[in-house]
Backbone as XML, in Angstrom:
<?xml version="1.0"?>
<chain id="A" units="angstrom">
  <residue number="1" name="MET">
    <atom name="N" x="193.904" y="-32.235" z="-134.550"/>
    <atom name="CA" x="193.507" y="-31.345" z="-135.612"/>
    <atom name="C" x="192.458" y="-32.059" z="-136.458"/>
  </residue>
  <residue number="2" name="SER">
    <atom name="N" x="191.444" y="-31.279" z="-136.910"/>
    <atom name="CA" x="190.406" y="-31.883" z="-137.737"/>
    <atom name="C" x="189.961" y="-30.910" z="-138.824"/>
  </residue>
  <residue number="3" name="VAL">
    <atom name="N" x="189.381" y="-31.463" z="-139.854"/>
    <atom name="CA" x="188.857" y="-30.663" z="-140.959"/>
    <atom name="C" x="187.622" y="-29.919" z="-140.458"/>
  </residue>
  <residue number="4" name="VAL">
    <atom name="N" x="187.497" y="-28.631" z="-140.799"/>
    <atom name="CA" x="186.346" y="-27.845" z="-140.365"/>
    <atom name="C" x="185.492" y="-27.430" z="-141.558"/>
  </residue>
  <residue number="5" name="ASP">
    <atom name="N" x="184.219" y="-27.267" z="-141.294"/>
    <atom name="CA" x="183.297" y="-26.686" z="-142.258"/>
    <atom name="C" x="182.134" y="-26.093" z="-141.465"/>
  </residue>
  <residue number="6" name="ALA">
    <atom name="N" x="181.220" y="-25.433" z="-142.156"/>
    <atom name="CA" x="180.113" y="-24.754" z="-141.480"/>
    <atom name="C" x="179.225" y="-25.715" z="-140.693"/>
  </residue>
  <residue number="7" name="GLY">
    <atom name="N" x="179.299" y="-26.996" z="-140.977"/>
    <atom name="CA" x="178.476" y="-27.970" z="-140.270"/>
    <atom name="C" x="179.033" y="-28.455" z="-138.947"/>
  </residue>
  <residue number="8" name="ASN">
    <atom name="N" x="180.323" y="-28.184" z="-138.678"/>
    <atom name="CA" x="180.896" y="-28.725" z="-137.441"/>
    <atom name="C" x="181.627" y="-27.683" z="-136.583"/>
  </residue>
  <residue number="9" name="VAL">
    <atom name="N" x="181.327" y="-26.391" z="-136.802"/>
    <atom name="CA" x="181.942" y="-25.331" z="-136.000"/>
    <atom name="C" x="180.849" y="-24.478" z="-135.355"/>
  </residue>
  <residue number="10" name="GLU">
    <atom name="N" x="181.256" y="-23.593" z="-134.465"/>
    <atom name="CA" x="180.303" y="-22.704" z="-133.788"/>
    <atom name="C" x="179.572" y="-21.812" z="-134.791"/>
  </residue>
  <residue number="11" name="HIS">
    <atom name="N" x="178.264" y="-21.803" z="-134.704"/>
    <atom name="CA" x="177.402" y="-20.971" z="-135.546"/>
    <atom name="C" x="176.832" y="-19.852" z="-134.677"/>
  </residue>
  <residue number="12" name="TYR">
    <atom name="N" x="176.656" y="-18.680" z="-135.259"/>
    <atom name="CA" x="175.978" y="-17.596" z="-134.559"/>
    <atom name="C" x="175.141" y="-16.789" z="-135.545"/>
  </residue>
  <residue number="13" name="ARG">
    <atom name="N" x="174.145" y="-16.094" z="-135.033"/>
    <atom name="CA" x="173.295" y="-15.207" z="-135.833"/>
    <atom name="C" x="173.684" y="-13.777" z="-135.500"/>
  </residue>
  <residue number="14" name="TRP">
    <atom name="N" x="173.644" y="-12.924" z="-136.501"/>
    <atom name="CA" x="173.894" y="-11.511" z="-136.254"/>
    <atom name="C" x="172.931" y="-10.690" z="-137.108"/>
  </residue>
  <residue number="15" name="GLY">
    <atom name="N" x="172.726" y="-9.439" z="-136.690"/>
    <atom name="CA" x="171.736" y="-8.635" z="-137.376"/>
    <atom name="C" x="170.381" y="-9.300" z="-137.253"/>
  </residue>
  <residue number="16" name="ARG">
    <atom name="N" x="169.533" y="-9.078" z="-138.228"/>
    <atom name="CA" x="168.203" y="-9.679" z="-138.191"/>
    <atom name="C" x="168.155" y="-11.057" z="-138.805"/>
  </residue>
  <residue number="17" name="SER">
    <atom name="N" x="169.045" y="-11.319" z="-139.774"/>
    <atom name="CA" x="168.900" y="-12.583" z="-140.502"/>
    <atom name="C" x="170.197" y="-13.117" z="-141.086"/>
  </residue>
  <residue number="18" name="CYS">
    <atom name="N" x="171.336" y="-12.704" z="-140.544"/>
    <atom name="CA" x="172.633" y="-13.137" z="-141.076"/>
    <atom name="C" x="173.205" y="-14.257" z="-140.218"/>
  </residue>
  <residue number="19" name="ASP">
    <atom name="N" x="174.032" y="-15.084" z="-140.844"/>
    <atom name="CA" x="174.651" y="-16.217" z="-140.159"/>
    <atom name="C" x="176.166" y="-16.107" z="-140.231"/>
  </residue>
  <residue number="20" name="GLY">
    <atom name="N" x="176.826" y="-16.627" z="-139.207"/>
    <atom name="CA" x="178.280" y="-16.697" z="-139.198"/>
    <atom name="C" x="178.738" y="-18.024" z="-138.625"/>
  </residue>
  <residue number="21" name="TRP">
    <atom name="N" x="179.864" y="-18.507" z="-139.121"/>
    <atom name="CA" x="180.461" y="-19.752" z="-138.641"/>
    <atom name="C" x="181.933" y="-19.491" z="-138.351"/>
  </residue>
  <residue number="22" name="HIS">
    <atom name="N" x="182.357" y="-19.741" z="-137.123"/>
    <atom name="CA" x="183.759" y="-19.556" z="-136.727"/>
    <atom name="C" x="184.584" y="-20.749" z="-137.228"/>
  </residue>
  <residue number="23" name="LEU">
    <atom name="N" x="185.202" y="-20.600" z="-138.388"/>
    <atom name="CA" x="186.044" y="-21.672" z="-138.923"/>
    <atom name="C" x="187.369" y="-21.761" z="-138.165"/>
  </residue>
  <residue number="24" name="LEU">
    <atom name="N" x="187.860" y="-20.610" z="-137.723"/>
    <atom name="CA" x="189.069" y="-20.538" z="-136.896"/>
    <atom name="C" x="188.869" y="-19.385" z="-135.932"/>
  </residue>
  <residue number="25" name="ALA">
    <atom name="N" x="188.924" y="-19.662" z="-134.649"/>
    <atom name="CA" x="188.647" y="-18.644" z="-133.635"/>
    <atom name="C" x="189.841" y="-18.459" z="-132.723"/>
  </residue>
  <residue number="26" name="GLY">
    <atom name="N" x="190.954" y="-17.994" z="-133.293"/>
    <atom name="CA" x="192.142" y="-17.735" z="-132.490"/>
    <atom name="C" x="192.210" y="-16.287" z="-132.046"/>
  </residue>
  <residue number="27" name="GLU">
    <atom name="N" x="193.027" y="-16.016" z="-131.056"/>
    <atom name="CA" x="193.228" y="-14.638" z="-130.599"/>
    <atom name="C" x="193.959" y="-13.815" z="-131.659"/>
  </residue>
  <residue number="28" name="ASP">
    <atom name="N" x="194.908" y="-14.437" z="-132.337"/>
    <atom name="CA" x="195.737" y="-13.710" z="-133.305"/>
    <atom name="C" x="195.207" y="-13.792" z="-134.734"/>
  </residue>
  <residue number="29" name="LEU">
    <atom name="N" x="194.304" y="-14.740" z="-134.993"/>
    <atom name="CA" x="193.762" y="-14.919" z="-136.332"/>
    <atom name="C" x="192.356" y="-15.513" z="-136.241"/>
  </residue>
  <residue number="30" name="SER">
    <atom name="N" x="191.420" y="-14.889" z="-136.960"/>
    <atom name="CA" x="190.042" y="-15.356" z="-136.984"/>
    <atom name="C" x="189.617" y="-15.532" z="-138.435"/>
  </residue>
  <residue number="31" name="VAL">
    <atom name="N" x="188.951" y="-16.652" z="-138.723"/>
    <atom name="CA" x="188.386" y="-16.889" z="-140.050"/>
    <atom name="C" x="186.914" y="-17.236" z="-139.848"/>
  </residue>
  <residue number="32" name="ILE">
    <atom name="N" x="186.055" y="-16.403" z="-140.436"/>
    <atom name="CA" x="184.616" y="-16.578" z="-140.289"/>
    <atom name="C" x="183.988" y="-16.669" z="-141.671"/>
  </residue>
  <residue number="33" name="GLU">
    <atom name="N" x="183.101" y="-17.634" z="-141.849"/>
    <atom name="CA" x="182.287" y="-17.699" z="-143.051"/>
    <atom name="C" x="180.942" y="-17.082" z="-142.692"/>
  </residue>
  <residue number="34" name="GLU">
    <atom name="N" x="180.466" y="-16.168" z="-143.532"/>
    <atom name="CA" x="179.205" y="-15.504" z="-143.238"/>
    <atom name="C" x="178.262" y="-15.609" z="-144.426"/>
  </residue>
  <residue number="35" name="GLN">
    <atom name="N" x="176.971" y="-15.599" z="-144.111"/>
    <atom name="CA" x="175.939" y="-15.575" z="-145.138"/>
    <atom name="C" x="175.016" y="-14.409" z="-144.844"/>
  </residue>
  <residue number="36" name="MET">
    <atom name="N" x="174.759" y="-13.604" z="-145.878"/>
    <atom name="CA" x="173.948" y="-12.406" z="-145.749"/>
    <atom name="C" x="172.839" y="-12.471" z="-146.805"/>
  </residue>
  <residue number="37" name="PRO">
    <atom name="N" x="171.578" y="-12.456" z="-146.388"/>
    <atom name="CA" x="170.491" y="-12.512" z="-147.366"/>
    <atom name="C" x="170.336" y="-11.186" z="-148.119"/>
  </residue>
  <residue number="38" name="ALA">
    <atom name="N" x="169.569" y="-11.225" z="-149.185"/>
    <atom name="CA" x="169.305" y="-10.031" z="-149.997"/>
    <atom name="C" x="168.804" y="-8.894" z="-149.114"/>
  </residue>
  <residue number="39" name="GLY">
    <atom name="N" x="169.357" y="-7.714" z="-149.325"/>
    <atom name="CA" x="168.929" y="-6.523" z="-148.600"/>
    <atom name="C" x="169.549" y="-6.333" z="-147.230"/>
  </residue>
  <residue number="40" name="ALA">
    <atom name="N" x="170.301" y="-7.302" z="-146.742"/>
    <atom name="CA" x="170.891" y="-7.197" z="-145.404"/>
    <atom name="C" x="172.182" y="-6.387" z="-145.429"/>
  </residue>
  <residue number="41" name="MET">
    <atom name="N" x="172.539" y="-5.838" z="-144.273"/>
    <atom name="CA" x="173.799" y="-5.105" z="-144.143"/>
    <atom name="C" x="174.226" y="-5.081" z="-142.682"/>
  </residue>
  <residue number="42" name="GLU">
    <atom name="N" x="175.523" y="-4.877" z="-142.499"/>
    <atom name="CA" x="176.014" y="-4.710" z="-141.140"/>
    <atom name="C" x="176.055" y="-3.216" z="-140.826"/>
  </residue>
  <residue number="43" name="GLN">
    <atom name="N" x="176.213" y="-2.877" z="-139.552"/>
    <atom name="CA" x="176.355" y="-1.478" z="-139.176"/>
    <atom name="C" x="177.737" y="-0.980" z="-139.585"/>
  </residue>
  <residue number="44" name="ARG">
    <atom name="N" x="177.808" y="0.256" z="-140.021"/>
    <atom name="CA" x="179.090" y="0.868" z="-140.386"/>
    <atom name="C" x="179.934" y="0.966" z="-139.115"/>
  </residue>
  <residue number="45" name="HIS">
    <atom name="N" x="181.189" y="0.542" z="-139.219"/>
    <atom name="CA" x="182.060" y="0.508" z="-138.043"/>
    <atom name="C" x="183.523" y="0.528" z="-138.468"/>
  </residue>
  <residue number="46" name="ARG">
    <atom name="N" x="184.398" y="0.509" z="-137.488"/>
    <atom name="CA" x="185.840" y="0.381" z="-137.723"/>
    <atom name="C" x="186.423" y="-0.489" z="-136.611"/>
  </residue>
  <residue number="47" name="HIS">
    <atom name="N" x="187.633" y="-0.962" z="-136.845"/>
    <atom name="CA" x="188.349" y="-1.740" z="-135.827"/>
    <atom name="C" x="189.623" y="-0.997" z="-135.462"/>
  </residue>
  <residue number="48" name="VAL">
    <atom name="N" x="189.913" y="-0.964" z="-134.181"/>
    <atom name="CA" x="191.092" y="-0.242" z="-133.698"/>
    <atom name="C" x="192.368" y="-1.001" z="-134.053"/>
  </residue>
  <residue number="49" name="ARG">
    <atom name="N" x="192.386" y="-2.312" z="-133.828"/>
    <atom name="CA" x="193.599" y="-3.113" z="-134.053"/>
    <atom name="C" x="193.504" y="-4.068" z="-135.234"/>
  </residue>
  <residue number="50" name="ALA">
    <atom name="N" x="192.344" y="-4.627" z="-135.444"/>
    <atom name="CA" x="192.209" y="-5.710" z="-136.427"/>
    <atom name="C" x="192.238" y="-5.211" z="-137.869"/>
  </residue>
  <residue number="51" name="ARG">
    <atom name="N" x="192.988" y="-5.920" z="-138.686"/>
    <atom name="CA" x="192.896" y="-5.757" z="-140.131"/>
    <atom name="C" x="192.054" y="-6.917" z="-140.629"/>
  </residue>
  <residue number="52" name="GLN">
    <atom name="N" x="191.302" y="-6.681" z="-141.686"/>
    <atom name="CA" x="190.399" y="-7.716" z="-142.177"/>
    <atom name="C" x="190.546" y="-7.881" z="-143.680"/>
  </residue>
  <residue number="53" name="PHE">
    <atom name="N" x="190.207" y="-9.094" z="-144.129"/>
    <atom name="CA" x="190.146" y="-9.374" z="-145.553"/>
    <atom name="C" x="188.807" y="-10.041" z="-145.807"/>
  </residue>
  <residue number="54" name="PHE">
    <atom name="N" x="187.983" y="-9.418" z="-146.653"/>
    <atom name="CA" x="186.684" y="-9.943" z="-147.046"/>
    <atom name="C" x="186.841" y="-10.612" z="-148.402"/>
  </residue>
  <residue number="55" name="TYR">
    <atom name="N" x="186.352" y="-11.851" z="-148.531"/>
    <atom name="CA" x="186.497" y="-12.624" z="-149.756"/>
    <atom name="C" x="185.164" y="-13.280" z="-150.096"/>
  </residue>
  <residue number="56" name="VAL">
    <atom name="N" x="184.586" y="-12.924" z="-151.228"/>
    <atom name="CA" x="183.272" y="-13.433" z="-151.608"/>
    <atom name="C" x="183.389" y="-14.826" z="-152.217"/>
  </residue>
  <residue number="57" name="LEU">
    <atom name="N" x="182.568" y="-15.745" z="-151.710"/>
    <atom name="CA" x="182.510" y="-17.116" z="-152.214"/>
    <atom name="C" x="181.376" y="-17.279" z="-153.221"/>
  </residue>
  <residue number="58" name="VAL">
    <atom name="N" x="180.190" y="-16.763" z="-152.886"/>
    <atom name="CA" x="178.992" y="-16.902" z="-153.714"/>
    <atom name="C" x="178.214" y="-15.597" z="-153.661"/>
  </residue>
  <residue number="59" name="GLY">
    <atom name="N" x="177.730" y="-15.143" z="-154.809"/>
    <atom name="CA" x="176.902" y="-13.944" z="-154.858"/>
    <atom name="C" x="177.711" y="-12.684" z="-155.082"/>
  </residue>
  <residue number="60" name="GLU">
    <atom name="N" x="177.085" y="-11.546" z="-154.793"/>
    <atom name="CA" x="177.743" y="-10.252" z="-154.964"/>
    <atom name="C" x="177.485" y="-9.394" z="-153.737"/>
  </residue>
  <residue number="61" name="ALA">
    <atom name="N" x="178.533" y="-8.775" z="-153.229"/>
    <atom name="CA" x="178.435" y="-7.902" z="-152.067"/>
    <atom name="C" x="178.962" y="-6.522" z="-152.424"/>
  </residue>
  <residue number="62" name="VAL">
    <atom name="N" x="178.530" y="-5.541" z="-151.654"/>
    <atom name="CA" x="179.082" y="-4.198" z="-151.760"/>
    <atom name="C" x="179.781" y="-3.923" z="-150.439"/>
  </residue>
  <residue number="63" name="LEU">
    <atom name="N" x="181.041" y="-3.582" z="-150.523"/>
    <atom name="CA" x="181.803" y="-3.224" z="-149.334"/>
    <atom name="C" x="182.139" y="-1.748" z="-149.444"/>
  </residue>
  <residue number="64" name="GLU">
    <atom name="N" x="181.570" y="-0.966" z="-148.544"/>
    <atom name="CA" x="181.900" y="0.455" z="-148.491"/>
    <atom name="C" x="183.067" y="0.617" z="-147.528"/>
  </residue>
  <residue number="65" name="MET">
    <atom name="N" x="184.100" y="1.312" z="-147.973"/>
    <atom name="CA" x="185.248" y="1.559" z="-147.105"/>
    <atom name="C" x="185.674" y="3.008" z="-147.298"/>
  </residue>
  <residue number="66" name="ASP">
    <atom name="N" x="185.644" y="3.766" z="-146.214"/>
    <atom name="CA" x="186.032" y="5.180" z="-146.241"/>
    <atom name="C" x="185.373" y="5.928" z="-147.396"/>
  </residue>
  <residue number="67" name="GLU">
    <atom name="N" x="184.058" y="5.749" z="-147.505"/>
    <atom name="CA" x="183.203" y="6.443" z="-148.484"/>
    <atom name="C" x="183.306" y="5.916" z="-149.920"/>
  </residue>
  <residue number="68" name="ALA">
    <atom name="N" x="184.199" y="4.984" z="-150.220"/>
    <atom name="CA" x="184.299" y="4.396" z="-151.563"/>
    <atom name="C" x="183.513" y="3.082" z="-151.577"/>
  </residue>
  <residue number="69" name="LEU">
    <atom name="N" x="182.869" y="2.774" z="-152.710"/>
    <atom name="CA" x="182.104" y="1.540" z="-152.852"/>
    <atom name="C" x="182.869" y="0.545" z="-153.719"/>
  </residue>
  <residue number="70" name="TYR">
    <atom name="N" x="182.937" y="-0.701" z="-153.255"/>
    <atom name="CA" x="183.595" y="-1.772" z="-153.989"/>
    <atom name="C" x="182.596" y="-2.906" z="-154.170"/>
  </residue>
  <residue number="71" name="ARG">
    <atom name="N" x="182.323" y="-3.285" z="-155.405"/>
    <atom name="CA" x="181.455" y="-4.424" z="-155.697"/>
    <atom name="C" x="182.335" y="-5.656" z="-155.831"/>
  </residue>
  <residue number="72" name="LEU">
    <atom name="N" x="182.037" y="-6.660" z="-155.024"/>
    <atom name="CA" x="182.832" y="-7.879" z="-154.989"/>
    <atom name="C" x="181.991" y="-9.060" z="-155.425"/>
  </residue>
  <residue number="73" name="GLY">
    <atom name="N" x="182.471" y="-9.795" z="-156.412"/>
    <atom name="CA" x="181.813" y="-11.005" z="-156.880"/>
    <atom name="C" x="182.594" y="-12.227" z="-156.437"/>
  </residue>
  <residue number="74" name="PRO">
    <atom name="N" x="182.133" y="-13.409" z="-156.811"/>
    <atom name="CA" x="182.818" y="-14.647" z="-156.429"/>
    <atom name="C" x="184.295" y="-14.615" z="-156.829"/>
  </residue>
  <residue number="75" name="GLY">
    <atom name="N" x="185.144" y="-14.984" z="-155.886"/>
    <atom name="CA" x="186.576" y="-15.016" z="-156.143"/>
    <atom name="C" x="187.252" y="-13.667" z="-156.001"/>
  </residue>
  <residue number="76" name="GLN">
    <atom name="N" x="186.544" y="-12.663" z="-155.485"/>
    <atom name="CA" x="187.138" y="-11.337" z="-155.295"/>
    <atom name="C" x="187.133" y="-10.967" z="-153.822"/>
  </residue>
  <residue number="77" name="GLY">
    <atom name="N" x="188.153" y="-10.214" z="-153.420"/>
    <atom name="CA" x="188.278" y="-9.811" z="-152.032"/>
    <atom name="C" x="188.846" y="-8.418" z="-151.886"/>
  </residue>
  <residue number="78" name="LEU">
    <atom name="N" x="188.815" y="-7.914" z="-150.653"/>
    <atom name="CA" x="189.318" y="-6.580" z="-150.364"/>
    <atom name="C" x="189.859" y="-6.530" z="-148.947"/>
  </residue>
  <residue number="79" name="HIS">
    <atom name="N" x="191.016" y="-5.902" z="-148.790"/>
    <atom name="CA" x="191.647" y="-5.704" z="-147.487"/>
    <atom name="C" x="191.095" y="-4.436" z="-146.849"/>
  </residue>
  <residue number="80" name="VAL">
    <atom name="N" x="190.733" y="-4.509" z="-145.575"/>
    <atom name="CA" x="190.285" y="-3.357" z="-144.798"/>
    <atom name="C" x="191.302" y="-3.157" z="-143.676"/>
  </residue>
  <residue number="81" name="PRO">
    <atom name="N" x="192.110" y="-2.096" z="-143.744"/>
    <atom name="CA" x="193.125" y="-1.874" z="-142.717"/>
    <atom name="C" x="192.515" y="-1.399" z="-141.395"/>
  </residue>
  <residue number="82" name="PRO">
    <atom name="N" x="193.247" y="-1.531" z="-140.294"/>
    <atom name="CA" x="192.750" y="-1.031" z="-139.009"/>
    <atom name="C" x="192.392" y="0.448" z="-139.126"/>
  </residue>
  <residue number="83" name="GLY">
    <atom name="N" x="191.296" y="0.846" z="-138.490"/>
    <atom name="CA" x="190.884" y="2.242" z="-138.478"/>
    <atom name="C" x="190.007" y="2.669" z="-139.641"/>
  </residue>
  <residue number="84" name="ALA">
    <atom name="N" x="189.894" y="1.849" z="-140.690"/>
    <atom name="CA" x="189.086" y="2.219" z="-141.852"/>
    <atom name="C" x="187.605" y="1.963" z="-141.568"/>
  </residue>
  <residue number="85" name="ALA">
    <atom name="N" x="186.775" y="2.988" z="-141.726"/>
    <atom name="CA" x="185.334" y="2.821" z="-141.563"/>
    <atom name="C" x="184.827" y="1.973" z="-142.720"/>
  </residue>
  <residue number="86" name="HIS">
    <atom name="N" x="184.016" y="0.961" z="-142.415"/>
    <atom name="CA" x="183.520" y="0.075" z="-143.464"/>
    <atom name="C" x="182.161" y="-0.510" z="-143.122"/>
  </residue>
  <residue number="87" name="GLN">
    <atom name="N" x="181.500" y="-0.983" z="-144.189"/>
    <atom name="CA" x="180.193" y="-1.617" z="-144.057"/>
    <atom name="C" x="180.015" y="-2.595" z="-145.211"/>
  </residue>
  <residue number="88" name="MET">
    <atom name="N" x="179.723" y="-3.830" z="-144.887"/>
    <atom name="CA" x="179.416" y="-4.855" z="-145.884"/>
    <atom name="C" x="177.911" y="-4.893" z="-146.041"/>
  </residue>
  <residue number="89" name="ARG">
    <atom name="N" x="177.453" y="-4.967" z="-147.296"/>
    <atom name="CA" x="176.014" y="-5.068" z="-147.527"/>
    <atom name="C" x="175.718" y="-5.881" z="-148.773"/>
  </residue>
  <residue number="90" name="ASN">
    <atom name="N" x="174.488" y="-6.382" z="-148.805"/>
    <atom name="CA" x="174.030" y="-7.182" z="-149.932"/>
    <atom name="C" x="172.916" y="-6.415" z="-150.629"/>
  </residue>
  <residue number="91" name="GLU">
    <atom name="N" x="173.234" y="-5.792" z="-151.742"/>
    <atom name="CA" x="172.249" y="-5.031" z="-152.504"/>
    <atom name="C" x="171.620" y="-5.872" z="-153.607"/>
  </residue>
  <residue number="92" name="SER">
    <atom name="N" x="171.976" y="-7.140" z="-153.682"/>
    <atom name="CA" x="171.465" y="-8.022" z="-154.735"/>
    <atom name="C" x="170.163" y="-8.684" z="-154.282"/>
  </residue>
  <residue number="93" name="ARG">
    <atom name="N" x="169.638" y="-9.537" z="-155.131"/>
    <atom name="CA" x="168.389" y="-10.259" z="-154.829"/>
    <atom name="C" x="168.638" y="-11.687" z="-154.353"/>
  </residue>
  <residue number="94" name="ALA">
    <atom name="N" x="169.887" y="-12.039" z="-154.161"/>
    <atom name="CA" x="170.233" y="-13.397" z="-153.734"/>
    <atom name="C" x="171.180" y="-13.334" z="-152.529"/>
  </residue>
  <residue number="95" name="ASP">
    <atom name="N" x="171.286" y="-14.448" z="-151.826"/>
    <atom name="CA" x="172.220" y="-14.521" z="-150.700"/>
    <atom name="C" x="173.651" y="-14.304" z="-151.179"/>
  </residue>
  <residue number="96" name="VAL">
    <atom name="N" x="174.470" y="-13.753" z="-150.304"/>
    <atom name="CA" x="175.904" y="-13.673" z="-150.551"/>
    <atom name="C" x="176.591" y="-14.431" z="-149.415"/>
  </residue>
  <residue number="97" name="ARG">
    <atom name="N" x="177.613" y="-15.191" z="-149.772"/>
    <atom name="CA" x="178.385" y="-15.965" z="-148.790"/>
    <atom name="C" x="179.832" y="-15.538" z="-148.951"/>
  </residue>
  <residue number="98" name="PHE">
    <atom name="N" x="180.495" y="-15.238" z="-147.836"/>
    <atom name="CA" x="181.848" y="-14.701" z="-147.903"/>
    <atom name="C" x="182.657" y="-15.084" z="-146.672"/>
  </residue>
  <residue number="99" name="LEU">
    <atom name="N" x="183.965" y="-14.936" z="-146.797"/>
    <atom name="CA" x="184.882" y="-15.148" z="-145.679"/>
    <atom name="C" x="185.331" y="-13.798" z="-145.146"/>
  </residue>
  <residue number="100" name="VAL">
    <atom name="N" x="185.500" y="-13.738" z="-143.826"/>
    <atom name="CA" x="186.109" y="-12.581" z="-143.176"/>
    <atom name="C" x="187.303" y="-13.102" z="-142.393"/>
  </residue>
  <residue number="101" name="VAL">
    <atom name="N" x="188.485" y="-12.688" z="-142.810"/>
    <atom name="CA" x="189.719" y="-13.087" z="-142.132"/>
    <atom name="C" x="190.213" y="-11.871" z="-141.358"/>
  </residue>
  <residue number="102" name="SER">
    <atom name="N" x="190.433" y="-12.020" z="-140.049"/>
    <atom name="CA" x="190.841" y="-10.900" z="-139.205"/>
    <atom name="C" x="192.093" y="-11.248" z="-138.424"/>
  </residue>
  <residue number="103" name="SER">
    <atom name="N" x="192.987" y="-10.274" z="-138.325"/>
    <atom name="CA" x="194.206" y="-10.444" z="-137.532"/>
    <atom name="C" x="194.537" y="-9.130" z="-136.837"/>
  </residue>
  <residue number="104" name="PRO">
    <atom name="N" x="194.582" y="-9.120" z="-135.490"/>
    <atom name="CA" x="194.080" y="-10.168" z="-134.598"/>
    <atom name="C" x="192.564" y="-10.259" z="-134.715"/>
  </residue>
  <residue number="105" name="LYS">
    <atom name="N" x="191.946" y="-11.092" z="-133.887"/>
    <atom name="CA" x="190.491" y="-11.265" z="-133.983"/>
    <atom name="C" x="189.802" y="-9.907" z="-133.860"/>
  </residue>
  <residue number="106" name="SER">
    <atom name="N" x="188.675" y="-9.766" z="-134.537"/>
    <atom name="CA" x="187.964" y="-8.480" z="-134.540"/>
    <atom name="C" x="186.916" y="-8.369" z="-133.443"/>
  </residue>
  <residue number="107" name="HIS">
    <atom name="N" x="186.487" y="-9.480" z="-132.874"/>
    <atom name="CA" x="185.481" y="-9.427" z="-131.816"/>
    <atom name="C" x="186.050" y="-8.692" z="-130.610"/>
  </residue>
  <residue number="108" name="GLY">
    <atom name="N" x="185.305" y="-7.705" z="-130.115"/>
    <atom name="CA" x="185.763" y="-6.894" z="-128.995"/>
    <atom name="C" x="186.617" y="-5.711" z="-129.435"/>
  </residue>
  <residue number="109" name="ASP">
    <atom name="N" x="186.785" y="-5.526" z="-130.735"/>
    <atom name="CA" x="187.643" y="-4.463" z="-131.281"/>
    <atom name="C" x="186.841" y="-3.550" z="-132.216"/>
  </residue>
  <residue number="110" name="ARG">
    <atom name="N" x="185.552" y="-3.536" z="-132.066"/>
    <atom name="CA" x="184.657" y="-2.821" z="-132.994"/>
    <atom name="C" x="184.194" y="-1.502" z="-132.384"/>
  </residue>
  <residue number="111" name="VAL">
    <atom name="N" x="184.282" y="-0.437" z="-133.191"/>
    <atom name="CA" x="183.843" y="0.901" z="-132.774"/>
    <atom name="C" x="182.866" y="1.411" z="-133.823"/>
  </residue>
  <residue number="112" name="ALA">
    <atom name="N" x="181.736" y="1.946" z="-133.406"/>
    <atom name="CA" x="180.764" y="2.489" z="-134.357"/>
    <atom name="C" x="181.408" y="3.610" z="-135.173"/>
  </residue>
  <residue number="113" name="ALA">
    <atom name="N" x="180.995" y="3.710" z="-136.420"/>
    <atom name="CA" x="181.520" y="4.750" z="-137.316"/>
    <atom name="C" x="180.362" y="5.372" z="-138.088"/>
  </residue>
  <residue number="114" name="PRO">
    <atom name="N" x="179.506" y="6.125" z="-137.366"/>
    <atom name="CA" x="178.380" y="6.742" z="-138.069"/>
    <atom name="C" x="178.856" y="7.752" z="-139.095"/>
  </residue>
  <residue number="115" name="ARG">
    <atom name="N" x="178.033" y="7.988" z="-140.070"/>
    <atom name="CA" x="178.364" y="8.987" z="-141.084"/>
    <atom name="C" x="178.366" y="10.379" z="-140.487"/>
  </residue>
  <residue number="116" name="ASP">
    <atom name="N" x="179.244" y="11.202" z="-140.982"/>
    <atom name="CA" x="179.287" y="12.602" z="-140.613"/>
    <atom name="C" x="177.992" y="13.247" z="-141.095"/>
  </residue>
  <residue number="117" name="ALA">
    <atom name="N" x="177.323" y="13.986" z="-140.262"/>
    <atom name="CA" x="176.036" y="14.595" z="-140.619"/>
    <atom name="C" x="176.156" y="15.548" z="-141.804"/>
  </residue>
  <residue number="118" name="SER">
    <atom name="N" x="177.360" y="16.023" z="-142.087"/>
    <atom name="CA" x="177.534" y="16.967" z="-143.191"/>
    <atom name="C" x="177.694" y="16.271" z="-144.537"/>
  </residue>
  <residue number="119" name="THR">
    <atom name="N" x="177.824" y="14.919" z="-144.565"/>
    <atom name="CA" x="177.990" y="14.194" z="-145.822"/>
    <atom name="C" x="176.735" y="13.503" z="-146.243"/>
  </residue>
</chain>
């Protein structure tokens, strides 16, 4: 067992300019640190099995979940249950850094959740 940080774990890029670091990559539990630059966002989606907890470390993020908007600052988090349509985005002018804790892991469990054309 060893101490982990963003400098010694698997790094990946997602979207056009976002970064992720797998701090814990288990089948039953995943902990990812992510960095999202100003103006960036993920695609709106849902997970069939995985529940997630988003926790902001630095900056401010907007997490949309089932049409409600939640502004999260440093030290604040939000639980996203399985099946809930959600989208994390950075509407600020600075980077946001946050943790995503998923159980079980969310990779391979993602389904697109486009907006209803009537809304």
